[in-house]
ZAMARGU-4260 file (C-alpha; in steps of 0.2 Angstrom, whole numbers, plus 5000, padded with zeros to 4 digits):
<rodrens>
0) 5076/5227/4355 | 5065/5212/4360 | 5071/5199/4368 | 5072/5181/4354 | 5066/5167/4362
5) 5076/5149/4363 | 5065/5134/4360 | 5076/5119/4367 | 5064/5102/4370 | 5070/5096/4387
10) 5069/5078/4387 | 5075/5075/4408 | 5061/5070/4421 | 5056/5083/4434 | 5068/5084/4448
15) 5083/5073/4446 | 5100/5084/4440 | 5092/5097/4431 | 5084/5102/4448 | 5100/5100/4458
20) 5109/5113/4447 | 5095/5125/4447 | 5096/5125/4464 | 5116/5128/4464 | 5111/5144/4451
25) 5097/5151/4462 | 5110/5150/4477 | 5123/5159/4467 | 5112/5170/4458 | 5104/5178/4477
30) 5122/5177/4482 | 5119/5164/4496 | 5135/5153/4500 | 5132/5137/4496 | 5142/5132/4512
35) 5129/5144/4519 | 5113/5135/4512 | 5112/5126/4528 | 5096/5135/4529 | 5088/5124/4516
40) 5091/5110/4530 | 5078/5117/4539 | 5065/5119/4528 | 5051/5111/4532 | 5057/5105/4547
45) 5048/5103/4568 | 5063/5115/4571 | 5065/5126/4557 | 5053/5136/4546 | 5038/5133/4533
50) 5042/5134/4516 | 5036/5152/4510 | 5030/5146/4491 | 5017/5133/4491 | 5006/5127/4504
55) 5010/5105/4504 | 5010/5096/4516 | 5025/5091/4525 | 5025/5075/4534 | 5030/5069/4550
60) 5045/5060/4547 | 5054/5071/4536 | 5067/5068/4521 | 5084/5076/4525 | 5080/5087/4511
65) 5062/5092/4512 | 5062/5105/4501 | 5059/5105/4482 | 5068/5117/4467 | 5055/5131/4470
70) 5055/5129/4487 | 5074/5131/4486 | 5071/5148/4473 | 5059/5154/4486 | 5071/5152/4500
75) 5085/5160/4491 | 5074/5173/4484 | 5070/5179/4502 | 5089/5176/4510 | 5096/5185/4496
80) 5111/5195/4501 | 5105/5210/4490 | 5097/5225/4496 | 5089/5239/4490 | 5094/5255/4500
85) 5088/5273/4502 | 5101/5277/4489 | 5092/5266/4477 | 5076/5276/4477 | 5085/5293/4476
90) 5094/5286/4460 | 5077/5280/4451 | 5060/5288/4448 | 5043/5278/4448 | 5042/5282/4429
95) 5058/5274/4425 | 5058/5259/4436 | 5040/5255/4428 | 5049/5251/4412 | 5061/5237/4421
100) 5053/5218/4421 | 5045/5209/4436 | 5060/5197/4439 | 5074/5215/4436 | 5063/5224/4451
105) 5062/5210/4464 | 5081/5203/4459 | 5089/5220/4467 | 5084/5212/4483 | 5076/5216/4502
110) 5068/5232/4503 | 5077/5239/4521 | 5071/5256/4526 | 5051/5264/4526 | 5048/5275/4512
115) 5035/5287/4508 | 5032/5294/4490 | 5035/5313/4483 | 5023/5316/4470 | 5036/5332/4467
120) 5050/5320/4463 | 5043/5305/4458 | 5051/5295/4468 | 5051/5286/4485 | 5060/5295/4503
125) 5064/5289/4518 | 5053/5292/4532 | 5053/5287/4550 | 5042/5272/4555 | 5033/5282/4570
130) 5028/5297/4557 | 5023/5281/4545 | 5011/5275/4557 | 5006/5292/4564 | 5001/5298/4547
135) 4993/5283/4540 | 4982/5282/4556 | 4976/5299/4552 | 4973/5296/4533 | 4963/5277/4540
140) 4951/5290/4552 | 4949/5303/4540 | 4940/5290/4527 | 4925/5280/4528 | 4929/5263/4531
145) 4919/5257/4520 | 4930/5265/4508 | 4945/5255/4513 | 4951/5239/4508 | 4963/5228/4519
150) 4970/5217/4506 | 4981/5201/4512 | 4993/5190/4501 | 4995/5169/4504 | 5011/5171/4516
155) 5006/5179/4531 | 5004/5170/4547 | 4989/5164/4556 | 4996/5178/4570 | 4996/5190/4559
160) 4980/5188/4549 | 4971/5188/4565 | 4978/5202/4572 | 4975/5213/4552 | 4955/5207/4551
165) 4953/5212/4570 | 4962/5229/4565 | 4950/5229/4552 | 4934/5226/4559 | 4937/5237/4574
170) 4941/5249/4562 | 4924/5247/4553 | 4927/5236/4537 | 4924/5220/4530 | 4932/5223/4515
175) 4946/5207/4517 | 4949/5202/4498 | 4964/5191/4498 | 4973/5181/4484 | 4960/5164/4486
180) 4949/5175/4479 | 4958/5175/4463 | 4961/5154/4465 | 4952/5142/4475 | 4937/5153/4479
185) 4929/5141/4467 | 4931/5128/4481 | 4927/5138/4496 | 4910/5142/4488 | 4907/5124/4480
190) 4911/5113/4495 | 4901/5117/4509 | 4883/5115/4502 | 4889/5097/4497 | 4902/5090/4509
195) 4900/5103/4524 | 4918/5110/4525 | 4926/5125/4513 | 4943/5113/4511 | 4947/5097/4505
200) 4947/5082/4515 | 4961/5071/4512 | 4980/5072/4523 | 4995/5065/4520 | 4993/5048/4526
205) 4978/5046/4514 | 4991/5044/4500 | 4999/5028/4509 | 4984/5020/4507 | 4974/5024/4492
210) 4972/5013/4477 | 4968/5025/4463 | 4973/5044/4460 | 4965/5059/4450 | 4974/5074/4443
215) 4962/5087/4435 | 4968/5105/4431 | 4986/5104/4441 | 5005/5107/4437 | 5012/5098/4449
220) 5028/5102/4443 | 5028/5119/4448 | 5015/5123/4460 | 5018/5110/4474 | 5033/5099/4468
225) 5034/5092/4487 | 5019/5082/4482 | 5029/5074/4469 | 5037/5061/4484 | 5019/5054/4489
230) 5016/5053/4470 | 5031/5043/4466 | 5030/5033/4480 | 5012/5027/4474 | 5017/5023/4458
235) 5029/5014/4463 | 5017/5003/4472 | 5008/5002/4457 | 4994/5014/4460 | 4985/5018/4445
240) 4987/5039/4442 | 4974/5046/4430 | 4979/5064/4424 | 4967/5075/4416 | 4976/5091/4409
245) 4975/5103/4393 | 4995/5100/4393 | 5008/5088/4396 | 5017/5093/4413 | 5033/5085/4414
250) 5029/5080/4433 | 5013/5071/4430 | 5025/5061/4418 | 5043/5057/4424 | 5051/5060/4442
255) 5068/5056/4448 | 5071/5061/4465 | 5086/5069/4469 | 5089/5063/4487 | 5089/5044/4479
260) 5106/5040/4473 | 5101/5026/4461 | 5087/5037/4455 | 5098/5049/4451 | 5108/5035/4440
265) 5096/5023/4433 | 5082/5037/4428 | 5066/5041/4435 | 5046/5035/4437 | 5033/5036/4427
270) 5019/5046/4437 | 5004/5045/4427 | 4997/5028/4421 | 4983/5035/4411 | 4984/5055/4406
275) 4970/5063/4396 | 4975/5079/4388 | 4956/5088/4389 | 4951/5104/4380 | 4952/5120/4391
280) 4938/5119/4403 | 4935/5100/4395 | 4938/5092/4413 | 4918/5095/4418 | 4914/5086/4402
285) 4926/5072/4404 | 4919/5070/4423 | 4902/5069/4417 | 4908/5056/4404 | 4916/5046/4419
290) 4900/5046/4431 | 4889/5041/4415 | 4900/5026/4412 | 4899/5023/4432 | 4880/5024/4433
295) 4876/5013/4416 | 4890/4998/4422 | 4878/5000/4440 | 4860/4998/4428 | 4868/4984/4418
300) 4872/4977/4435 | 4859/4981/4444 | 4846/4973/4429 | 4857/4955/4430 | 4857/4954/4450
305) 4875/4956/4450 | 4886/4966/4464 | 4882/4986/4463 | 4894/4996/4455 | 4888/5010/4464
310) 4889/5011/4485 | 4874/5008/4489 | 4874/5008/4507 | 4884/5025/4506 | 4872/5034/4497
315) 4858/5029/4504 | 4864/5032/4523 | 4873/5047/4519 | 4869/5057/4502 | 4853/5065/4493
320) 4851/5069/4476 | 4859/5053/4469 | 4845/5048/4459 | 4841/5066/4449 | 4860/5066/4447
325) 4860/5048/4439 | 4845/5054/4427 | 4854/5068/4422 | 4871/5057/4417 | 4859/5045/4408
330) 4853/5058/4398 | 4869/5064/4390 | 4875/5059/4373 | 4892/5053/4371 | 4895/5064/4356
335) 4890/5081/4365 | 4905/5073/4381 | 4917/5072/4368 | 4915/5090/4361 | 4913/5098/4379
340) 4927/5086/4385 | 4939/5085/4370 | 4940/5066/4373 | 4936/5051/4364 | 4922/5040/4373
345) 4935/5025/4374 | 4947/5037/4384 | 4933/5042/4397 | 4927/5023/4399 | 4946/5018/4403
350) 4947/5030/4417 | 4931/5024/4424 | 4936/5008/4422 | 4950/5011/4431 | 4942/5019/4444
355) 4925/5008/4447 | 4940/4995/4450 | 4946/5004/4465 | 4942/5005/4482 | 4950/5021/4489
360) 4950/5035/4477 | 4959/5053/4480 | 4956/5068/4467 | 4966/5080/4467 | 4962/5098/4458
365) 4970/5115/4456 | 4966/5132/4446 | 4964/5123/4429 | 4949/5121/4436 | 4943/5135/4449
370) 4948/5147/4436 | 4935/5143/4423 | 4918/5151/4422 | 4910/5136/4427 | 4924/5132/4441
375) 4912/5130/4455 | 4900/5118/4445 | 4916/5108/4441 | 4920/5104/4459 | 4903/5099/4463
380) 4905/5087/4449 | 4921/5081/4457 | 4913/5080/4472 | 4900/5070/4463 | 4912/5057/4455
385) 4917/5052/4474 | 4901/5051/4481 | 4896/5037/4468 | 4907/5024/4476 | 4908/5032/4494
390) 4927/5042/4491 | 4925/5053/4505 | 4925/5049/4524 | 4937/5033/4523 | 4956/5031/4524
395) 4965/5034/4506 | 4950/5044/4498 | 4944/5061/4497 | 4944/5078/4488 | 4959/5087/4488
400) 4960/5106/4482 | 4978/5109/4481 | 4982/5126/4487 | 4995/5140/4480 | 5003/5152/4494
405) 5010/5145/4509 | 4995/5149/4522 | 4981/5156/4510 | 4970/5143/4518 | 4973/5146/4535
410) 4971/5166/4534 | 4952/5162/4530 | 4951/5149/4545 | 4955/5165/4557 | 4947/5179/4549
415) 4953/5186/4534 | 4936/5185/4523 | 4924/5196/4516 | 4909/5183/4519 | 4903/5189/4538
420) 4895/5173/4539 | 4912/5164/4538 | 4917/5175/4554 | 4912/5173/4572 | 4907/5191/4573
425) 4898/5188/4590 | 4913/5181/4597 | 4924/5194/4593 | 4912/5206/4599 | 4912/5198/4616
430) 4928/5195/4618 | 4934/5213/4613 | 4919/5223/4616 | 4915/5231/4601 | 4902/5231/4588
435) 4908/5222/4571 | 4901/5227/4555 | 4887/5216/4548 | 4888/5218/4532 | 4898/5208/4517
440) 4914/5215/4510 | 4922/5217/4493 | 4928/5202/4485 | 4945/5204/4474 | 4934/5208/4459
445) 4922/5219/4467 | 4934/5228/4477 | 4943/5231/4457 | 4925/5239/4451 | 4925/5250/4468
450) 4942/5258/4463 | 4935/5260/4444 | 4920/5269/4450 | 4932/5278/4463 | 4922/5270/4481
455) 4938/5264/4486 | 4947/5275/4494 | 4959/5267/4504 | 4970/5251/4502 | 4983/5242/4515
460) 4989/5228/4507 | 5000/5212/4517 | 5010/5209/4507 | 5006/5202/4489 | 5006/5212/4469
465) 4990/5218/4468 | 4989/5228/4454 | 5000/5214/4443 | 4989/5200/4447 | 4973/5206/4445
470) 4964/5207/4428 | 4959/5224/4418 | 4976/5231/4422 | 4975/5242/4408 | 4959/5251/4417
475) 4967/5248/4435 | 4985/5255/4434 | 4976/5274/4429 | 4962/5272/4443 | 4976/5266/4458
480) 4983/5282/4456 | 4966/5293/4461 | 4968/5283/4479 | 4968/5295/4494 | 4979/5282/4504
485) 4989/5267/4498 | 4999/5256/4511 | 5013/5240/4504 | 5018/5231/4518 | 5030/5221/4507
490) 5048/5212/4508 | 5054/5217/4490 | 5049/5228/4476 | 5037/5224/4465 | 5026/5231/4452
495) 5011/5238/4462 | 5022/5247/4474 | 5027/5257/4454 | 5009/5265/4455 | 5007/5277/4469
500) 4990/5284/4476 | 4991/5301/4481 | 4997/5297/4500 | 5007/5281/4497 | 5019/5273/4512
505) 5032/5258/4506 | 5033/5246/4523 | 5047/5234/4523 | 5043/5218/4535 | 5054/5203/4541
510) 5052/5187/4532 | 5047/5172/4539 | 5065/5164/4539 | 5072/5179/4548 | 5073/5177/4567
515) 5059/5189/4576 | 5065/5197/4589 | 5052/5203/4601 | 5051/5208/4619 | 5048/5191/4627
520) 5063/5183/4614 | 5063/5175/4597 | 5046/5171/4589 | 5037/5158/4583 | 5021/5161/4569
525) 5010/5147/4562 | 5003/5140/4547 | 4991/5128/4539 | 4994/5119/4526 | 4983/5112/4510
530) 4978/5098/4521 | 4971/5108/4535 | 4986/5106/4547 | 4994/5117/4557 | 5012/5120/4558
535) 5023/5131/4568 | 5039/5141/4558 | 5053/5149/4569 | 5063/5160/4559 | 5084/5156/4557
540) 5093/5169/4550 | 5098/5187/4555 | 5087/5200/4547 | 5094/5206/4533 | 5094/5224/4537
545) 5090/5231/4557 | 5075/5242/4554 | 5063/5230/4546 | 5050/5226/4558 | 5037/5211/4558
550) 5020/5212/4550 | 5013/5208/4567 | 5021/5222/4574 | 5016/5233/4559 | 4999/5229/4562
555) 4997/5232/4580 | 5007/5251/4575 | 4995/5255/4561 | 4980/5250/4576 | 4985/5261/4587
560) 4987/5275/4577 | 4970/5271/4572 | 4959/5264/4585 | 4955/5271/4603 | 4962/5263/4615
565) 4953/5245/4622 | 4956/5239/4639 | 4951/5223/4632 | 4965/5222/4618 | 4984/5225/4622
570) 4992/5227/4606 | 5012/5230/4613 | 5006/5216/4625 | 5002/5204/4607 | 5019/5210/4599
575) 5030/5206/4613 | 5023/5186/4614 | 5013/5181/4600 | 5009/5168/4610 | 4995/5178/4617
580) 4990/5179/4600 | 4988/5160/4599 | 4977/5160/4615 | 4965/5176/4607 | 4965/5163/4590
585) 4959/5148/4602 | 4946/5158/4612 | 4938/5164/4596 | 4939/5146/4588 | 4941/5136/4601
590) 4934/5119/4591 | 4949/5124/4580 | 4964/5128/4590 | 4961/5117/4605 | 4980/5118/4614
595) 4986/5129/4602 | 5002/5135/4609 | 5006/5115/4616 | 5001/5108/4600 | 5009/5119/4585
600) 5024/5111/4583 | 5018/5093/4585 | 5027/5082/4570 | 5017/5084/4555 | 5006/5096/4559
605) 4991/5097/4570 | 4975/5093/4560 | 4959/5105/4560 | 4943/5092/4565 | 4935/5089/4548
610) 4917/5084/4549 | 4917/5076/4531 | 4932/5066/4534 | 4919/5058/4549 | 4907/5058/4537
615) 4899/5069/4548 | 4891/5081/4536 | 4888/5100/4542 | 4876/5105/4528 | 4859/5111/4529
620) 4850/5095/4527 | 4864/5083/4536 | 4869/5075/4522 | 4882/5076/4507 | 4874/5080/4492
625) 4873/5076/4473 | 4869/5090/4463 | 4866/5092/4444 | 4875/5104/4435 | 4863/5121/4434
630) 4869/5121/4414 | 4877/5112/4401 | 4897/5114/4400 | 4898/5120/4382 | 4914/5125/4381
635) 4914/5125/4358 | 4926/5140/4353 | 4916/5153/4348 | 4922/5152/4330 | 4926/5168/4318
640) 4944/5166/4323 | 4942/5167/4340 | 4953/5154/4351 | 4954/5152/4370 | 4968/5158/4380
645) 4973/5149/4398 | 4985/5158/4407 | 5001/5147/4415 | 5016/5150/4425 | 5034/5146/4419
650) 5046/5135/4429 | 5054/5151/4434 | 5042/5159/4444 | 5029/5157/4458 | 5015/5166/4456
655) 5020/5185/4449 | 5038/5181/4457 | 5050/5178/4442 | 5064/5171/4448 | 5072/5169/4430
660) 5065/5172/4412 | 5065/5153/4408 | 5053/5139/4407 | 5063/5125/4407 | 5053/5110/4409
665) 5042/5119/4393 | 5060/5121/4383 | 5058/5140/4382 | 5072/5151/4386 | 5077/5169/4388
670) 5059/5177/4385 | 5042/5176/4394 | 5035/5185/4377 | 5028/5170/4370 | 5011/5161/4364
675) 5010/5143/4364 | 4999/5135/4348 | 4995/5120/4343 | 5005/5115/4326 | 4989/5114/4317
680) 4983/5131/4322 | 5000/5138/4317 | 4999/5131/4298 | 4981/5137/4296 | 4984/5155/4303
685) 5002/5153/4290 | 5012/5157/4306 | 5029/5151/4311 | 5038/5148/4327 | 5045/5164/4331
690) 5034/5176/4321 | 5027/5190/4331 | 5007/5191/4334 | 4996/5203/4344 | 4981/5196/4356
695) 4966/5206/4358 | 4952/5201/4370 | 4936/5196/4361 | 4924/5205/4369 | 4911/5219/4362
700) 4911/5231/4379 | 4920/5245/4373 | 4935/5241/4383 | 4954/5239/4371 | 4964/5224/4377
705) 4977/5219/4369 | 4996/5212/4372 | 5008/5215/4356 | 5025/5207/4353 | 5022/5189/4356
710) 5032/5174/4349 | 5024/5161/4341 | 5029/5145/4349 | 5022/5128/4342 | 5017/5118/4358
715) 5006/5101/4362 | 4990/5112/4364 | 4973/5105/4361 | 4966/5112/4344 | 4959/5130/4347
720) 4967/5134/4363 | 4983/5145/4368 | 4993/5147/4383 | 5001/5164/4388 | 5011/5166/4402
725) 5004/5175/4419 | 5005/5188/4425 | 5008/5196/4408 | 4991/5191/4400 | 4982/5198/4414
730) 4980/5215/4403 | 4970/5201/4393 | 4956/5197/4406 | 4940/5207/4407 | 4935/5210/4424
735) 4919/5204/4423 | 4925/5186/4414 | 4924/5176/4432 | 4919/5161/4438 | 4900/5160/4444
740) 4895/5160/4461 | 4916/5163/4466 | 4921/5178/4456 | 4937/5169/4453 | 4944/5178/4437
745) 4943/5163/4421 | 4960/5165/4418 | 4960/5148/4410 | 4949/5151/4396 | 4950/5168/4388
750) 4943/5172/4372 | 4955/5182/4361 | 4957/5183/4344 | 4976/5182/4336 | 4985/5198/4322
755) 5003/5196/4316 | 5015/5210/4320 | 5025/5218/4308 | 5046/5211/4311 | 5055/5220/4324
760) 5075/5219/4326 | 5076/5206/4339 | 5093/5201/4350 | 5100/5185/4357 | 5107/5196/4372
765) 5100/5192/4390 | 5105/5195/4407 | 5105/5176/4413 | 5115/5162/4402 | 5103/5147/4398
770) 5118/5136/4405 | 5115/5143/4423 | 5096/5137/4423 | 5096/5120/4411
</rodrens>
């Protein structure tokens, strides 16, 4: 029977007592003793470990509790005392486990022993480490390297990532899709030609100097909660914070710092001074409207001989393309901009007036921008807005893409990329005396297409839950079973592990919070945060099982089993002492990692040099570039009963990890099988709260994409749009529905149709009581 959803609106702020209760609840749920939870005091500290959740920066002078609610969940999830022993796999077939929920699978605990899939038993069976590596090596040597994919989730350290890409290139492949292909690749494509760097230009101290903050398409409450601290401090100084988002997210409305006793008693701080609910994909229209208002105000000031509104000196010295962009903005009609943005002209004027009054402006954005068909162009539009008043390359200003997984940005920095122009192949050739492949590899979307065609035969996954987080799941799961080799390196069981190839290995690894003891002693690793600062991380807890190996060790053993000996490279020495890997990273990227080993534990992290912060533009023409959009951002609904579906994450999850099946801030408990709808749209379609519906992708390509049994919940959603949870709704995302230029799946605006389901019997029982997470 289907679980009946409970809707109980949440009136509290982000943070506050609600977060305190949740932290206590997750520690209890994962059997982490409260007295043993001192591990949290080491989180994001210079003598501790980097959070395994989001990639937000950690300050040079950390707070006593430098963790958030979701960071505590992630820590408890990793240091849980629950374990999955070999007996578990002896009791359960993979066919049976495929019927379990995502939460139930990971909730079993940490993997403890290497396993190999036995097709006759439909079960995982134990295998020795040495035997596993030797067979993986034999399989890889038997495959064409072009047919092998080496995928990376966003948590692997800089050391592991560097070793992984080097192993792959020495093997002969450039197929390095990673989780950034599914989120911020639109950023990496958009920024280099316009400002000369592929990452943001803002650092933590800039939030102390800014006098205006913009937000586009980001749920800070769930995806980067520690960011609420600098936002709250800015709001308390009177800094205007202007938010553009289709949904009203609690953390961008109100926040109470649980570390402040006065706030806990008196209540929280209002965060956003303006909150504009754009339609799905309406950010670009809103930004063009603001730019149009700025340019028209500047035109008027110039005609009257008043002080200019745009930063003329900056534009003339540092930019190209202003005149063409200004003409484009002048030509746009306010009627069209209202329709595409979902905002009134007065709202865009209000935001523009605040922007024009500010001297230093930070623009933050998330996947609500990048995961659209026009994600790349929208990022460029944010740059255009900032360039108008010189808001890149000065204190308190800049562009700030908010990344997800804790080292997803750093992996790219050290070579995890399918694009060969981003990797110093000649330097690798010089250092290790081999000829790297020179062809561009597969993105995530490319890899999926190649798997469907049977062109990819081997898939090695360094973390992640690939099948669950990609589009086109109904086609991808059957195709996955035709892989010759699937190697999954993981800490916990997930759905991808339950879809085996012909030869499948499940290899358990140490978590970042665990002590990584090697021949040279306990090892530290490094990560890069969203602000391009590098941080060291030391494991704190005894490993949950004796047989676990570190990610660097697993990579080295696969390399030794696959590659011929190389006198220029001693994999065993690298595993014994990760400092040698960091030396190798510094030799490969001397401008980015100067004195790497000496600096990795600098308070606040050591910053990578970014030319755009100093107004040194490493673009083809040596300037920052205004750009005119290639096409109009007409996101009008297709009509004929078609809605736009936006996928979202709940309070009780991080990416595909589901901590519980509740979404506290949206007031939804006991089920994730819901669709959020505007009340007027519900009335028009004759739907009431709790009615069951089916969503079907509105696409005429011969593929049936359906998701049944979703309960309707009224919510403050722009008309014509509906919201469902990721990753469950991924089955509705076509593989070809991606951002132009970056191939990021456009999961924030999927055309779907709604139909009513027959009424089934619903149950009110659930494994987690609401009181544990309220």
